[in-house]
C-alpha positions as CSV (number, residue, x, y, z in Angstrom):
1,M,35.0,4.0,-39.1
2,V,33.9,1.3,-36.6
3,A,30.2,1.4,-35.7
4,P,29.5,2.2,-32.1
5,N,28.8,-0.9,-30.0
6,I,25.7,-0.7,-27.8
7,V,25.0,-3.7,-25.5
8,V,21.9,-4.8,-23.6
9,T,22.7,-6.9,-20.5
10,D,19.2,-8.3,-19.9
11,W,15.5,-7.6,-20.7
12,T,12.0,-8.9,-20.0
13,F,10.5,-8.0,-23.4
14,A,9.7,-10.5,-26.2
15,D,12.7,-9.2,-28.3
16,L,14.9,-6.2,-28.8
17,G,13.3,-5.1,-32.1
18,I,12.8,-1.5,-31.0
19,E,16.3,-1.1,-29.9
20,E,17.8,-2.9,-32.9
21,S,15.9,-0.7,-35.3
22,A,16.9,2.5,-33.7
23,A,20.5,1.5,-33.5
24,G,20.6,0.3,-37.1
25,K,19.2,3.6,-38.3
26,A,21.8,5.5,-36.4
27,G,24.7,3.3,-37.8
28,A,25.4,1.6,-34.5
29,T,25.4,-2.1,-33.7
30,L,23.3,-3.6,-30.9
31,V,24.1,-6.8,-29.1
32,G,21.8,-8.3,-26.5
33,R,22.6,-11.1,-24.1
34,Q,20.6,-12.4,-21.1
35,C,23.5,-12.2,-18.7
36,R,23.2,-14.5,-15.7
37,S,26.7,-14.1,-14.1
38,S,29.5,-11.6,-13.7
39,E,31.5,-13.5,-16.3
40,D,28.7,-12.9,-18.8
41,L,28.6,-9.2,-18.0
42,L,32.4,-8.8,-18.2
43,S,32.6,-10.4,-21.6
44,L,29.7,-8.4,-22.9
45,C,30.4,-5.0,-21.4
46,S,34.2,-4.6,-21.4
47,D,34.4,-3.3,-25.0
48,A,30.9,-1.6,-25.2
49,D,30.5,2.1,-26.1
50,A,27.1,2.2,-24.2
51,V,25.5,-0.3,-21.8
52,I,21.7,-0.7,-21.3
53,T,20.7,-2.8,-18.4
54,Q,17.4,-3.9,-16.7
55,F,18.1,-6.1,-13.6
56,A,21.6,-7.4,-14.1
57,K,24.0,-6.4,-11.3
58,L,26.6,-4.0,-12.6
59,D,28.9,-4.0,-9.6
60,A,32.3,-2.3,-9.2
61,G,34.1,-5.3,-10.7
62,V,32.1,-5.2,-13.9
63,I,32.2,-1.4,-14.2
64,E,36.0,-1.3,-13.7
65,R,36.4,-3.4,-16.8
66,M,34.3,-1.1,-19.0
67,A,37.1,0.3,-21.2
68,K,35.0,2.6,-23.5
69,A,31.5,3.0,-22.0
70,R,30.2,6.5,-22.4
71,V,26.9,5.7,-20.5
72,I,25.1,3.1,-18.5
73,V,21.3,3.4,-19.1
74,R,18.8,1.7,-16.7
75,Y,15.5,0.4,-18.1
76,G,13.5,2.0,-15.3
77,I,13.5,4.6,-12.6
78,G,15.5,2.9,-9.8
79,V,19.2,2.3,-10.3
80,D,19.7,-0.1,-7.4
81,N,21.5,-2.7,-9.5
82,V,24.2,-0.2,-10.7
83,D,27.2,0.8,-8.5
84,L,26.9,4.5,-8.9
85,E,30.1,5.3,-7.1
86,A,32.1,2.9,-9.2
87,A,30.6,4.5,-12.4
88,R,31.4,8.0,-11.1
89,G,35.0,6.9,-10.5
90,K,35.3,5.7,-14.1
91,G,33.6,8.9,-15.3
92,I,30.6,7.0,-16.8
93,P,27.3,8.7,-16.5
94,V,24.4,6.6,-15.3
95,C,21.0,7.6,-16.6
96,N,17.5,6.4,-15.7
97,I,14.1,6.8,-17.3
98,P,12.1,8.6,-14.6
99,D,8.9,9.5,-16.4
100,Y,7.9,6.5,-18.6
101,C,5.3,5.0,-16.2
102,V,4.1,7.9,-13.9
103,D,0.4,7.4,-14.8
104,E,0.5,3.6,-14.6
105,V,2.1,3.6,-11.1
106,A,-0.3,6.3,-9.9
107,D,-3.3,4.3,-11.3
108,H,-2.0,1.2,-9.6
109,T,-1.6,3.0,-6.3
110,L,-5.3,4.1,-6.5
111,A,-6.3,0.6,-7.5
112,F,-4.6,-0.8,-4.4
113,I,-6.1,1.8,-2.1
114,L,-9.6,1.0,-3.4
115,G,-8.9,-2.7,-3.4
116,L,-8.3,-2.5,0.3
117,T,-10.9,0.0,1.4
118,R,-13.6,-1.8,-0.6
119,Q,-12.3,-5.3,0.1
120,V,-12.4,-6.1,-3.7
121,V,-10.2,-9.2,-3.6
122,A,-11.7,-10.7,-0.5
123,N,-15.2,-10.4,-1.7
124,A,-14.4,-11.7,-5.2
125,A,-12.7,-14.7,-3.6
126,H,-15.7,-15.3,-1.3
127,L,-18.1,-15.5,-4.3
128,R,-15.7,-17.7,-6.3
129,E,-15.8,-20.1,-3.3
130,G,-19.6,-20.3,-3.4
131,G,-20.3,-17.7,-0.7
132,W,-22.6,-14.7,-0.8
133,G,-22.8,-11.4,1.1
134,L,-19.9,-9.6,2.8
135,A,-16.7,-11.6,3.0
136,T,-15.3,-9.3,5.7
137,T,-16.5,-7.3,8.6
138,L,-18.6,-4.2,7.9
139,E,-15.9,-2.1,9.6
140,S,-13.4,-3.0,6.9
141,M,-15.6,-1.5,4.1
142,N,-14.8,2.2,4.0
143,A,-15.4,5.2,1.7
144,L,-12.3,7.3,1.0
145,K,-14.3,10.5,1.8
146,H,-14.1,9.5,5.4
147,L,-10.4,8.6,5.5
148,T,-7.1,10.3,5.6
149,V,-4.4,9.3,3.1
150,G,-0.7,10.0,3.8
151,V,1.5,10.3,0.7
152,V,5.3,10.1,1.5
153,G,7.2,11.7,-1.3
154,F,5.9,14.5,-3.7
155,G,7.8,13.7,-6.8
156,R,6.3,12.9,-10.2
157,I,4.3,9.9,-9.0
158,G,3.4,11.3,-5.6
159,R,1.9,14.3,-7.2
160,E,-0.2,12.2,-9.6
161,V,-1.4,10.1,-6.7
162,V,-2.6,13.3,-5.0
163,R,-4.4,14.4,-8.2
164,R,-6.2,11.1,-8.4
165,L,-7.2,11.2,-4.7
166,L,-8.7,14.7,-4.8
167,P,-12.1,13.7,-6.5
168,F,-12.7,11.1,-3.7
169,K,-12.8,14.0,-1.2
170,C,-10.5,12.4,1.4
171,R,-8.1,14.3,3.5
172,I,-4.6,14.1,1.9
173,L,-1.4,14.6,3.9
174,V,2.0,14.9,2.3
175,F,5.5,14.6,3.7
176,D,8.5,15.5,1.6
177,P,11.5,17.1,3.1
178,V,12.5,19.0,0.0
179,A,9.2,19.9,-1.6
180,P,8.0,23.4,-0.9
181,R,5.0,23.6,1.4
182,A,3.4,26.1,-1.0
183,E,3.5,23.5,-3.8
184,I,2.0,20.8,-1.7
185,E,-0.8,23.0,-0.5
186,A,-1.4,24.3,-4.0
187,A,-2.0,20.7,-5.1
188,G,-4.8,20.4,-2.6
189,A,-2.9,18.5,0.2
190,E,-1.6,19.4,3.6
191,A,2.2,19.5,4.2
192,V,3.0,17.8,7.4
193,S,5.9,16.1,9.2
194,L,6.5,12.4,8.8
195,A,5.5,11.9,12.5
196,D,2.2,13.7,12.0
197,L,1.5,11.9,8.8
198,L,2.0,8.5,10.4
199,A,-0.1,9.3,13.4
200,A,-3.1,10.7,11.4
201,S,-3.3,8.6,8.3
202,D,-5.7,5.7,7.7
203,I,-3.7,4.8,4.6
204,V,0.1,5.4,4.1
205,S,1.6,5.2,0.6
206,P,5.4,6.0,0.1
207,H,6.6,7.2,-3.2
208,C,10.3,7.7,-2.5
209,P,13.6,6.8,-4.2
210,S,15.7,4.1,-2.6
211,N,18.7,5.7,-1.0
212,A,20.6,5.7,2.3
213,S,18.0,7.8,4.0
214,T,14.9,5.9,2.9
215,K,15.9,2.3,3.0
216,K,13.9,0.5,5.7
217,M,12.2,3.8,6.6
218,F,9.1,1.8,7.2
219,G,10.2,-0.5,9.9
220,E,9.1,-1.4,13.4
221,S,9.1,2.2,14.7
222,A,7.3,3.6,11.7
223,F,4.6,0.9,11.8
224,A,4.2,1.4,15.6
225,A,3.7,5.1,15.0
226,M,0.8,4.5,12.6
227,K,-2.8,4.4,13.6
228,D,-4.2,1.1,14.8
229,G,-5.9,-0.6,11.8
230,A,-4.1,1.5,9.2
231,L,-3.4,0.3,5.7
232,F,0.0,0.3,4.0
233,I,0.6,0.6,0.3
234,N,4.0,0.1,-1.5
235,V,4.4,0.5,-5.2
236,G,7.7,2.3,-4.9
237,R,10.8,0.3,-3.9
238,G,10.8,-3.0,-2.0
239,D,13.6,-1.8,0.4
240,L,11.6,1.2,1.6
241,M,10.1,-1.3,4.1
242,D,11.4,-3.9,6.5
243,P,9.4,-7.0,5.5
244,D,9.8,-8.7,8.9
245,A,8.4,-5.6,10.6
246,L,5.5,-5.4,8.1
247,V,4.6,-9.1,8.7
248,A,4.7,-8.6,12.5
249,A,2.5,-5.5,12.3
250,L,0.0,-7.3,10.1
251,T,0.1,-10.4,12.3
252,R,-0.6,-8.7,15.5
253,G,-3.4,-6.5,14.0
254,K,-1.5,-3.2,14.3
255,L,-2.1,-2.8,10.5
256,A,-5.4,-4.0,9.0
257,G,-3.9,-4.7,5.6
258,A,-1.3,-4.0,3.0
259,A,-1.0,-3.9,-0.8
260,L,2.4,-4.4,-2.3
261,D,3.8,-4.4,-5.8
262,V,7.4,-4.5,-4.6
263,F,9.2,-6.5,-2.0
264,D,12.6,-7.2,-0.6
265,P,13.8,-9.7,-1.9
266,E,12.2,-10.2,-5.3
267,P,10.8,-12.6,-6.3
268,I,9.1,-13.1,-2.9
269,P,10.3,-16.5,-1.6
270,A,7.6,-19.1,-2.1
271,D,7.6,-19.9,1.6
272,H,7.4,-16.3,2.8
273,P,4.5,-15.7,5.2
274,I,3.4,-12.6,3.3
275,R,2.1,-14.9,0.5
276,R,-0.4,-16.5,2.8
277,M,-1.9,-13.5,4.5
278,N,-5.5,-12.9,3.4
279,N,-5.3,-9.2,4.3
280,V,-2.5,-8.5,1.8
281,I,-2.8,-7.8,-1.9
282,L,0.3,-8.8,-3.8
283,A,1.6,-8.1,-7.3
284,A,4.8,-9.0,-9.0
285,H,6.4,-5.6,-9.6
286,I,4.1,-4.9,-12.5
287,A,2.6,-1.4,-11.5
288,S,4.6,0.2,-14.3
289,A,3.2,-2.1,-17.0
290,S,1.3,-0.9,-20.1
291,P,2.0,-1.2,-23.8
292,T,2.6,2.6,-23.9
293,A,4.9,2.7,-20.9
294,V,7.0,-0.2,-22.1
295,R,7.5,1.3,-25.6
296,T,8.4,4.7,-24.1
297,L,10.9,3.0,-21.8
298,R,12.6,1.2,-24.6
299,E,12.7,4.1,-27.0
300,S,14.0,6.4,-24.3
301,A,16.8,4.0,-23.3
302,I,18.1,3.5,-26.8
303,A,17.8,7.2,-27.5
304,I,20.0,8.0,-24.5
305,A,22.6,5.4,-25.5
306,L,22.7,6.9,-29.0
307,K,23.1,10.4,-27.6
308,A,26.1,9.2,-25.6
309,V,27.9,7.6,-28.5
310,R,27.4,10.8,-30.5
311,G,28.8,12.8,-27.7
312,E,25.6,14.7,-27.1
313,P,24.4,16.0,-23.7
314,L,22.6,13.4,-21.7
315,P,19.3,13.6,-19.7
316,N,18.5,12.1,-16.4
317,I,22.1,11.6,-15.1
318,V,21.8,10.2,-11.5
319,N,25.4,9.9,-10.5
320,G,26.7,13.4,-11.0
321,V,28.8,12.6,-14.1
322,T,28.3,14.9,-17.1
323,Q,30.7,13.4,-19.6
324,A,32.6,10.1,-19.9
325,T,36.4,10.5,-19.6
């Protein structure tokens, strides 16, 4: 009997030791390649029984050539790099790992909020440059107790952000079109419309999936609807916001500041004006990072791939396919 062939299209870890060990114990082979082109992906994936991917673009052309794949597994929560419709057409389930970094991202959200409201970065830089005293205006130094925080999206991460905010005694507003009002209120927040959230919040933090209804939801009209001097946090998906509209809102003072772990595009171009704005905190899509989270991510991904080659039910299917045909 030929051993199942599991492939990894790309990764940002030091090696694939975790995946290779799990595959070997299960009698499967694992082949990893840092694919940089469609040609690389076609040669690697066409005969694979399972495909694990991180950032490589699995478009319709690549998926159409997958002759045996029983699953595509994404290292992460978002599946933007996988053509879900093409995979559905081929009967290939696409699975993500939705819960490996909930605490890390919620922690990072709170770090960004406090970093802006307490002006941590600006004051640290001021001291490093030889200064002393406040680096910013007194009005930019705020206690969360006196502020209203708007959380857009009440999924796993949004709920954890709310839990972390509660001890700071701020008012918390939540907009989620599918979450029951009773659940939001039981968590200690107020369920409101998006319009009311934008109008009332001093800080707005989206925690939404990237889909047709959420892409660029924070654009010119959304920023215009926010309070003057509000703060914008984004640790979710880069395409939830229109970067040009964000820069414009920051430049004209409509927004007082922003903290971003994600952007569109990534990496942020070296000459992009957002890199030079001293009222913006930037990070390179690292909110999910911790040793525990990365190990959980990798173990979960290879476990799903092995379930697929054994013909077992799969968790976290995001494209509506229940079994490869």
